[in-house]
VEXDREN-2710 file (C-alpha; in Angstrom, 1 decimal):
% VEXDREN-2710
k/r/px/py/pz
1/UNK/0.0/0.0/0.0
2/UNK/1.2/3.5/-0.8
3/UNK/-0.2/6.8/0.7
4/UNK/-0.6/9.7/-1.7
5/UNK/1.6/12.7/-1.0
6/UNK/1.1/14.6/-4.2
7/UNK/-0.5/13.8/-7.6
8/UNK/2.0/14.6/-10.3
9/UNK/-0.4/13.7/-13.2
10/UNK/-2.8/10.9/-14.0
11/UNK/-0.1/8.3/-14.2
12/UNK/2.4/9.4/-11.6
13/UNK/2.1/10.0/-7.8
14/UNK/4.6/11.1/-5.2
15/UNK/3.8/8.8/-2.3
16/UNK/4.9/7.3/1.0
17/UNK/5.5/3.6/1.1
18/UNK/4.9/1.2/4.1
19/UNK/8.3/2.0/5.5
20/UNK/7.6/5.8/5.6
21/UNK/10.0/6.4/2.6
22/UNK/9.0/8.9/-0.1
23/UNK/8.8/7.2/-3.5
24/UNK/7.3/7.9/-6.9
25/UNK/4.9/5.3/-8.2
26/UNK/3.6/4.8/-11.8
27/UNK/0.5/3.2/-13.0
28/UNK/-2.1/3.8/-15.8
29/UNK/-4.6/6.4/-14.5
30/UNK/-3.3/5.9/-11.0
31/UNK/-3.5/9.6/-10.1
32/UNK/-7.0/10.2/-11.6
33/UNK/-9.2/12.0/-8.9
34/UNK/-6.8/10.9/-6.1
35/UNK/-6.2/13.2/-3.1
36/UNK/-3.5/13.6/-0.6
37/UNK/-3.7/11.0/2.1
38/UNK/-5.5/8.4/0.1
39/UNK/-4.1/4.9/-0.2
40/UNK/-3.1/3.1/-3.4
41/UNK/-3.2/-0.7/-3.6
42/UNK/-0.1/-2.5/-4.8
43/UNK/-1.9/-4.1/-7.7
44/UNK/-2.4/-0.6/-9.2
45/UNK/1.3/0.1/-9.3
46/UNK/3.3/-0.7/-12.4
47/UNK/6.7/0.7/-11.2
48/UNK/8.2/2.3/-8.1
49/UNK/11.1/4.8/-8.2
50/UNK/12.9/4.8/-4.9
51/UNK/15.2/7.9/-5.0
52/UNK/16.9/8.8/-1.8
53/UNK/18.2/12.2/-2.9
54/UNK/15.5/14.8/-2.5
55/UNK/16.7/17.1/-5.3
56/UNK/16.8/14.2/-7.8
57/UNK/13.3/13.1/-6.7
58/UNK/12.0/16.7/-7.3
59/UNK/13.6/16.8/-10.7
60/UNK/12.1/13.5/-11.6
61/UNK/8.6/14.7/-10.5
62/UNK/9.0/17.8/-12.7
63/UNK/10.2/15.6/-15.7
64/UNK/7.4/13.1/-15.5
65/UNK/4.9/16.0/-15.4
66/UNK/6.2/17.2/-18.8
67/UNK/7.2/14.0/-20.7
68/UNK/4.6/11.7/-22.4
69/UNK/4.0/8.6/-20.4
70/UNK/4.9/6.3/-23.3
71/UNK/8.4/7.8/-23.4
72/UNK/8.8/7.4/-19.7
73/UNK/7.7/3.8/-19.9
74/UNK/10.2/3.1/-22.7
75/UNK/13.1/4.8/-20.8
76/UNK/12.2/2.9/-17.6
77/UNK/12.4/-0.4/-19.6
78/UNK/15.7/0.7/-21.1
79/UNK/17.2/1.5/-17.6
80/UNK/15.9/-1.7/-16.2
81/UNK/17.6/-3.6/-19.0
82/UNK/20.8/-1.6/-18.4
83/UNK/20.8/-2.4/-14.7
84/UNK/20.1/-6.1/-15.3
85/UNK/22.9/-6.5/-17.9
86/UNK/25.5/-4.2/-16.4
87/UNK/25.1/-5.4/-12.8
88/UNK/26.7/-2.2/-11.4
89/UNK/25.4/0.5/-9.1
90/UNK/24.1/3.5/-11.1
91/UNK/23.3/6.9/-9.8
92/UNK/19.5/7.4/-9.8
93/UNK/20.0/10.6/-11.8
94/UNK/20.0/8.4/-14.9
95/UNK/16.2/8.3/-14.7
96/UNK/16.2/12.1/-15.3
97/UNK/19.1/12.6/-17.7
98/UNK/18.5/9.6/-20.0
99/UNK/14.7/10.0/-20.1
100/UNK/15.1/13.7/-20.8
101/UNK/17.7/13.0/-23.6
102/UNK/15.8/10.2/-25.3
103/UNK/12.4/11.9/-25.2
104/UNK/13.9/14.8/-27.2
105/UNK/15.9/12.4/-29.4
106/UNK/12.7/10.6/-30.5
107/UNK/11.0/13.9/-31.2
108/UNK/14.0/15.2/-33.1
109/UNK/14.1/12.0/-35.2
110/UNK/10.4/12.5/-36.2
111/UNK/11.4/16.0/-37.3
112/UNK/14.5/14.6/-39.1
113/UNK/16.8/16.6/-36.9
114/UNK/19.5/14.2/-35.5
115/UNK/22.8/15.1/-33.8
116/UNK/26.1/13.5/-34.8
117/UNK/28.3/12.2/-32.0
118/UNK/31.9/13.3/-32.5
119/UNK/33.1/10.9/-29.8
120/UNK/31.4/7.8/-31.2
121/UNK/34.6/6.1/-32.3
122/UNK/36.2/6.6/-28.9
123/UNK/33.0/5.6/-27.1
124/UNK/32.9/2.2/-28.9
125/UNK/36.5/1.6/-27.9
126/UNK/36.5/2.8/-24.3
127/UNK/33.0/1.8/-23.3
128/UNK/32.3/-1.3/-25.3
129/UNK/29.7/-2.8/-22.8
130/UNK/27.9/0.4/-22.4
131/UNK/27.8/1.0/-26.1
132/UNK/26.3/-2.4/-26.7
133/UNK/23.6/-1.6/-24.2
134/UNK/23.0/1.6/-26.1
135/UNK/22.4/-0.4/-29.2
136/UNK/19.9/-2.6/-27.3
137/UNK/18.2/0.5/-26.1
138/UNK/17.7/1.6/-29.8
139/UNK/16.1/-1.8/-30.4
140/UNK/13.6/-1.2/-27.5
141/UNK/12.8/2.3/-28.9
142/UNK/12.2/1.0/-32.4
143/UNK/10.0/-1.8/-31.1
144/UNK/7.9/0.6/-28.9
145/UNK/7.7/3.7/-31.2
146/UNK/8.6/2.4/-34.7
147/UNK/11.5/4.9/-34.8
148/UNK/15.1/3.8/-35.4
149/UNK/17.6/6.2/-33.9
150/UNK/21.1/6.4/-35.3
151/UNK/24.2/4.7/-33.8
152/UNK/25.3/8.1/-32.7
153/UNK/22.5/8.0/-30.1
154/UNK/23.7/4.6/-28.9
155/UNK/27.0/6.4/-28.1
156/UNK/25.1/9.2/-26.2
157/UNK/23.3/6.5/-24.2
158/UNK/26.6/4.9/-23.4
159/UNK/27.9/8.2/-22.0
160/UNK/24.8/8.5/-19.9
161/UNK/25.4/5.0/-18.5
162/UNK/29.0/5.8/-17.7
163/UNK/27.9/9.1/-16.1
164/UNK/25.7/7.1/-13.8
165/UNK/28.5/4.6/-13.1
166/UNK/31.0/7.4/-12.1
167/UNK/28.3/9.6/-10.6
168/UNK/29.4/12.6/-12.7
169/UNK/27.8/14.7/-15.5
170/UNK/27.8/14.8/-19.3
171/UNK/30.3/17.6/-19.7
172/UNK/32.7/15.8/-17.4
173/UNK/32.3/12.6/-19.3
174/UNK/33.1/14.3/-22.6
175/UNK/36.2/15.7/-21.0
176/UNK/37.2/12.3/-19.5
177/UNK/36.7/10.6/-22.9
178/UNK/38.8/13.2/-24.7
179/UNK/41.4/12.9/-22.0
180/UNK/41.7/9.1/-22.4
181/UNK/42.2/9.5/-26.1
182/UNK/45.0/12.1/-25.5
183/UNK/46.8/9.8/-23.1
184/UNK/46.6/6.8/-25.5
185/UNK/48.1/9.0/-28.2
186/UNK/51.1/9.8/-25.9
187/UNK/51.5/6.1/-25.1
188/UNK/51.5/5.2/-28.8
189/UNK/54.0/7.8/-29.7
190/UNK/56.3/7.0/-26.8
191/UNK/56.5/3.3/-27.4
192/UNK/56.1/3.6/-31.2
193/UNK/53.7/0.6/-31.2
194/UNK/50.1/-0.2/-32.1
195/UNK/48.3/-1.2/-28.9
196/UNK/46.4/-4.5/-28.7
197/UNK/43.0/-3.1/-27.9
198/UNK/41.5/-6.6/-27.6
199/UNK/43.8/-7.6/-24.8
200/UNK/42.8/-7.9/-21.2
201/UNK/45.6/-5.5/-20.1
202/UNK/44.3/-2.8/-22.5
203/UNK/40.8/-3.2/-21.0
204/UNK/42.3/-2.8/-17.5
205/UNK/44.2/0.3/-18.6
206/UNK/41.1/1.9/-20.0
207/UNK/39.2/1.2/-16.8
208/UNK/42.1/2.7/-14.8
209/UNK/42.2/5.8/-17.0
210/UNK/38.4/6.3/-16.6
211/UNK/38.6/6.4/-12.8
212/UNK/42.0/8.1/-12.8
213/UNK/40.5/11.0/-14.9
214/UNK/37.5/11.2/-12.7
215/UNK/39.7/11.6/-9.6
216/UNK/41.9/14.1/-11.4
217/UNK/39.1/16.4/-12.6
218/UNK/37.3/16.2/-9.3
219/UNK/40.5/17.1/-7.5
220/UNK/40.5/13.8/-5.5
221/UNK/44.0/12.4/-6.0
222/UNK/45.2/9.2/-4.4
223/UNK/47.3/9.7/-1.3
224/UNK/51.0/8.9/-1.3
225/UNK/51.6/6.0/1.1
226/UNK/54.1/3.4/0.1
227/UNK/57.1/5.4/-1.0
228/UNK/59.4/2.4/-1.0
229/UNK/57.2/0.6/-3.5
230/UNK/57.0/3.7/-5.6
231/UNK/60.8/4.0/-5.7
232/UNK/61.1/0.3/-6.6
233/UNK/58.6/0.6/-9.5
234/UNK/60.3/3.8/-10.8
235/UNK/63.8/2.0/-10.8
236/UNK/62.7/-1.4/-12.1
237/UNK/60.4/0.0/-14.9
238/UNK/62.4/3.1/-15.8
239/UNK/61.3/3.1/-19.5
240/UNK/57.6/2.8/-18.5
241/UNK/58.0/5.4/-15.8
242/UNK/59.4/7.7/-18.5
243/UNK/56.1/7.4/-20.4
244/UNK/54.2/8.2/-17.1
245/UNK/56.3/11.3/-16.8
246/UNK/55.3/12.3/-20.4
247/UNK/51.7/12.0/-19.3
248/UNK/52.3/13.9/-16.1
249/UNK/54.0/16.8/-18.1
250/UNK/51.0/16.9/-20.5
251/UNK/48.5/17.0/-17.7
252/UNK/50.4/19.8/-16.0
253/UNK/50.7/21.8/-19.2
254/UNK/47.1/21.4/-20.4
255/UNK/45.1/21.1/-17.2
256/UNK/47.4/22.6/-14.7
257/UNK/47.0/19.5/-12.5
258/UNK/49.6/17.5/-10.6
259/UNK/49.9/13.8/-10.3
260/UNK/50.9/12.1/-7.0
261/UNK/53.6/9.5/-6.7
262/UNK/50.9/6.9/-6.2
263/UNK/49.2/7.8/-9.4
264/UNK/52.5/7.7/-11.2
265/UNK/53.2/4.2/-9.8
266/UNK/49.9/2.8/-11.0
267/UNK/50.2/4.4/-14.4
268/UNK/53.7/2.9/-14.7
269/UNK/52.4/-0.6/-13.8
270/UNK/49.6/-0.4/-16.4
271/UNK/52.0/1.0/-19.0
272/UNK/54.4/-1.9/-18.5
273/UNK/51.6/-4.4/-19.1
274/UNK/50.1/-2.9/-22.2
275/UNK/53.5/-2.1/-23.8
276/UNK/54.7/-5.7/-23.2
277/UNK/51.4/-7.1/-24.5
END
């Protein structure tokens, strides 16, 4: 049972669950002629949005009052599929950002106004799993609305997914993705090799770069702790440490940010692995 707190529209209600938690519930005609304090039976509820952050909850309420129900239903199915396949914790903000983005994308498609994705090639390489989920999302949209969005949109969906993984925003994700490409270019030039992008070590390096960039741009560097291990890595892998120094110099010059010895150590270890592979 859910107690009505506020009727958002005919299909959405801000309510209180049996544990006293504020949730948003969805159901066909569930809000019609309902008043604050009334109770809603479980069998009338199609979906429950449990969002702990009040600001996010308020934004979602505003969004669902403006976006057609069929688009919200589609986006909810897409997010449910993403959560099931990805098996990672996602920031609840994805219900807002992705629903908002896709509702406009579908309308733009109908008007033959589509956006190109300049980062599509990099997204496919760096966020392979998320991009595949983006393609699955296009299938769901086509099935529900008889509209086929371009692969560029699968790339945008992938960025929204990674945003939710890293708990960041779209502008930061674009910056992180560009940063990763810049670092890989330094690595290729330094070693004068083509990297094996299908290797496990390359995948690990990409994952490291993703979280490394997030820490860097959010000014949350790792703390220097094991100085002896750092010195050993620097001495034993001097060539790879030299590449890490190139990356450090580039970051300082372009972003005016400094790397800790700990970050340099982890970079060197990953560089050793991918250059050897």
